[in-house]
C-alpha positions as CSV (number, residue, x, y, z in Angstrom):
1,M,-23.1,0.4,24.4
2,R,-21.2,-0.6,21.7
3,V,-17.2,-1.3,22.3
4,R,-14.8,-0.6,19.8
5,L,-12.3,-3.0,19.8
6,I,-8.6,-1.6,18.9
7,P,-6.4,-4.4,17.2
8,L,-3.5,-5.7,19.2
9,F,-0.6,-4.3,16.8
10,A,-1.9,-1.1,17.0
11,L,-2.6,-0.8,20.7
12,L,0.9,-1.9,21.0
13,L,2.4,0.6,18.9
14,A,0.3,3.6,20.3
15,V,1.3,2.6,24.5
16,A,4.9,1.0,23.8
17,P,7.9,2.1,21.7
18,V,8.1,1.2,18.5
19,P,10.3,-2.0,17.8
20,K,13.3,-1.2,15.3
21,D,12.0,-3.5,12.9
22,V,9.0,-1.8,12.3
23,I,8.8,1.5,10.6
24,R,5.6,3.6,10.5
25,V,4.9,5.6,7.2
26,R,2.3,8.4,7.4
27,L,0.2,8.9,4.2
28,V,-1.2,12.6,4.1
29,T,-4.1,12.0,1.1
30,S,-6.9,14.8,0.3
31,A,-9.3,12.0,1.8
32,G,-7.3,12.1,5.1
33,A,-4.2,10.4,6.7
34,I,-3.5,7.2,7.0
35,V,-0.6,5.4,9.6
36,L,1.0,2.4,8.2
37,A,3.2,-0.1,10.4
38,L,5.6,-1.4,7.9
39,D,7.4,-4.7,8.9
40,A,11.1,-5.0,8.1
41,R,11.9,-8.1,10.2
42,H,9.7,-10.4,8.0
43,A,9.1,-8.3,4.4
44,P,13.0,-6.8,4.3
45,L,13.0,-6.1,0.9
46,T,9.6,-5.3,0.0
47,T,9.4,-2.8,3.1
48,A,13.0,-1.1,1.6
49,N,11.4,-0.6,-1.5
50,F,8.4,0.8,-0.5
51,L,10.6,3.1,1.9
52,A,12.7,4.2,-0.9
53,Y,9.7,6.0,-3.1
54,V,8.6,7.5,0.6
55,D,12.4,8.9,0.8
56,D,12.7,10.0,-2.3
57,G,9.3,11.9,-2.0
58,R,8.1,9.4,-5.5
59,F,4.7,9.3,-3.9
60,E,3.7,12.8,-3.3
61,G,1.2,14.2,-5.9
62,T,0.2,10.5,-6.9
63,Y,-2.9,8.7,-6.4
64,F,-5.2,6.0,-4.5
65,Y,-7.3,5.4,-8.2
66,R,-8.7,2.1,-7.7
67,A,-11.3,0.6,-5.4
68,S,-12.0,-2.7,-5.8
69,R,-15.7,-3.8,-3.6
70,R,-16.4,-7.4,-3.5
71,K,-19.5,-7.8,-5.2
72,A,-21.6,-9.9,-2.5
73,R,-20.0,-7.3,0.4
74,P,-19.3,-4.3,-1.7
75,T,-18.0,-2.4,2.0
76,L,-15.0,-5.0,1.9
77,G,-12.4,-5.1,-1.0
78,L,-9.2,-3.4,-1.3
79,I,-8.0,0.2,-2.5
80,E,-4.7,0.7,-4.7
81,G,-2.4,3.9,-5.1
82,G,1.1,4.7,-5.9
83,V,2.8,5.6,-9.0
84,G,0.1,4.0,-11.6
85,M,2.0,3.7,-14.9
86,D,4.0,6.7,-14.7
87,A,7.3,5.6,-15.6
88,R,9.3,8.6,-14.2
89,R,8.6,7.7,-11.0
90,K,9.5,3.4,-10.5
91,L,12.4,2.2,-9.3
92,A,14.0,-1.0,-10.5
93,P,11.3,-3.9,-9.8
94,V,11.6,-6.0,-6.2
95,R,11.4,-9.5,-5.9
96,L,8.7,-10.8,-4.3
97,E,8.5,-12.1,-0.7
98,P,5.6,-14.6,-0.8
99,T,3.4,-15.0,2.2
100,D,4.3,-18.4,2.7
101,R,7.7,-17.5,3.6
102,T,7.4,-14.2,5.3
103,G,4.3,-15.9,8.0
104,L,2.4,-12.5,6.9
105,H,-1.2,-12.5,5.4
106,H,-3.9,-10.8,3.7
107,L,-5.9,-9.4,6.9
108,N,-8.1,-6.7,7.3
109,G,-5.8,-3.4,6.7
110,T,-3.0,-5.4,5.4
111,V,-0.7,-3.5,2.9
112,S,0.4,-5.3,0.0
113,M,2.7,-4.8,-2.8
114,A,1.0,-4.9,-6.2
115,H,2.6,-6.4,-9.5
116,G,2.0,-7.9,-12.9
117,P,1.9,-10.7,-14.6
118,D,5.3,-11.4,-13.3
119,P,5.3,-12.1,-9.4
120,D,8.6,-10.0,-9.1
121,S,7.5,-7.1,-11.0
122,A,6.3,-5.2,-8.0
123,N,7.5,-1.3,-8.1
124,G,5.9,1.4,-6.5
125,N,2.0,0.7,-6.6
126,F,0.2,-1.0,-3.1
127,S,-3.3,-2.0,-2.0
128,I,-4.3,-1.8,1.2
129,M,-6.9,-4.5,2.4
130,V,-10.3,-4.0,3.8
131,G,-11.4,-7.5,5.3
132,D,-9.5,-10.8,4.8
133,T,-8.8,-11.5,1.6
134,P,-6.7,-15.0,1.5
135,S,-6.8,-15.1,-2.0
136,L,-4.0,-12.8,-2.5
137,D,-1.6,-15.1,0.2
138,A,0.6,-17.6,-1.4
139,H,-1.1,-20.8,-2.9
140,G,0.8,-24.1,-4.3
141,T,2.4,-22.6,-7.4
142,D,0.6,-19.6,-7.1
143,R,3.2,-17.1,-5.5
144,G,0.4,-14.7,-4.5
145,F,1.6,-11.1,-3.2
146,A,3.9,-9.8,-0.5
147,A,2.3,-8.7,2.2
148,F,4.6,-6.0,4.1
149,G,2.6,-4.0,6.8
150,H,-0.8,-2.9,8.5
151,V,-2.6,-0.1,9.0
152,V,-2.9,1.2,12.3
153,S,-4.7,4.4,11.9
154,G,-6.7,5.8,9.5
155,M,-9.0,2.6,8.2
156,D,-11.9,5.0,8.6
157,V,-10.4,6.6,5.3
158,V,-9.6,3.5,3.6
159,R,-12.9,2.6,4.1
160,R,-14.0,6.6,2.7
161,I,-11.8,5.7,-0.3
162,L,-13.2,2.2,-1.0
163,A,-16.6,3.5,-1.3
164,L,-16.0,5.9,-4.0
165,P,-17.6,5.6,-6.9
166,S,-15.6,4.0,-9.6
167,G,-16.0,3.0,-13.2
168,G,-14.1,2.0,-16.8
169,G,-11.1,0.1,-16.0
170,G,-10.7,-3.2,-17.9
171,D,-9.3,-6.8,-17.3
172,V,-9.1,-7.1,-13.3
173,M,-10.1,-3.4,-13.0
174,R,-12.9,-2.9,-14.9
175,G,-15.4,-0.3,-13.4
176,E,-13.0,-0.3,-10.7
177,I,-10.8,3.1,-11.1
178,I,-11.8,5.9,-9.2
179,L,-13.5,8.6,-11.0
180,K,-12.1,11.2,-8.6
181,P,-8.9,10.2,-7.7
182,V,-7.5,10.8,-4.3
183,T,-4.4,12.6,-4.0
184,I,-1.3,11.6,-2.1
185,L,-0.2,14.5,-0.7
186,R,2.9,13.6,0.6
187,A,4.2,10.4,2.5
188,E,6.4,10.6,5.3
189,R,8.5,8.3,7.5
190,L,7.4,8.7,11.1
191,D,10.8,6.0,12.3
192,G,14.6,5.8,11.1
193,T,16.1,8.3,9.4
194,P,15.5,8.8,5.5
195,H,17.5,7.4,3.0
196,P,17.0,8.6,-0.4
197,T,18.3,6.7,-3.1
198,G,20.0,9.7,-4.9
199,H,18.4,8.9,-8.1
200,V,17.2,11.7,-10.9
201,K,13.7,12.6,-10.7
202,P,12.3,13.2,-13.9
203,W,8.5,13.9,-12.8
204,L,10.1,17.2,-11.4
205,L,11.3,18.0,-14.6
206,G,8.0,17.8,-16.2
207,L,9.9,14.8,-18.6
208,P,7.7,12.3,-20.3
209,G,6.4,9.6,-17.8
210,R,5.0,7.0,-20.2
């Protein structure tokens, strides 16, 4: 009989009180729920940034829009979601917390902030790893990306999203845009007290976003 191994971090969260510097967030999507455990101790800036989007409701009605599969092993890769290019939902960019400073790494199930050519430009887009992805860690002058948490339940949902048909896109996303994006219906804290930013929410007023 095949025995399914449960990651130690997930097991500890399930059977013991959650440490105060670990904040769980549930992403309820049209493909199922994903629960993340964010590491506020080692990546405080990145975690606070993500929670601001959660507490403001900025992720509600956004999408998982990218499925980046490895050519040699298409069951591995990453999915990306968040506010996309919708400027109405974006908050001020957050400074990168590189892996060589935080000690966190891009392992299977890791959640990481996306950014553009400027490493300090991350806002409301994030990725979830399927399989270890050390190429996204900091290496030498390459500052990489900010790992800041881990999936504790819902990796089956993540894998289903990764397997969805994709195409279009350009540059590093060529062929990786999910043809029928997965909607993030809501994002909710499971620990602690929400702290909304109080900023105006122009996407709710129907104002242009690009």
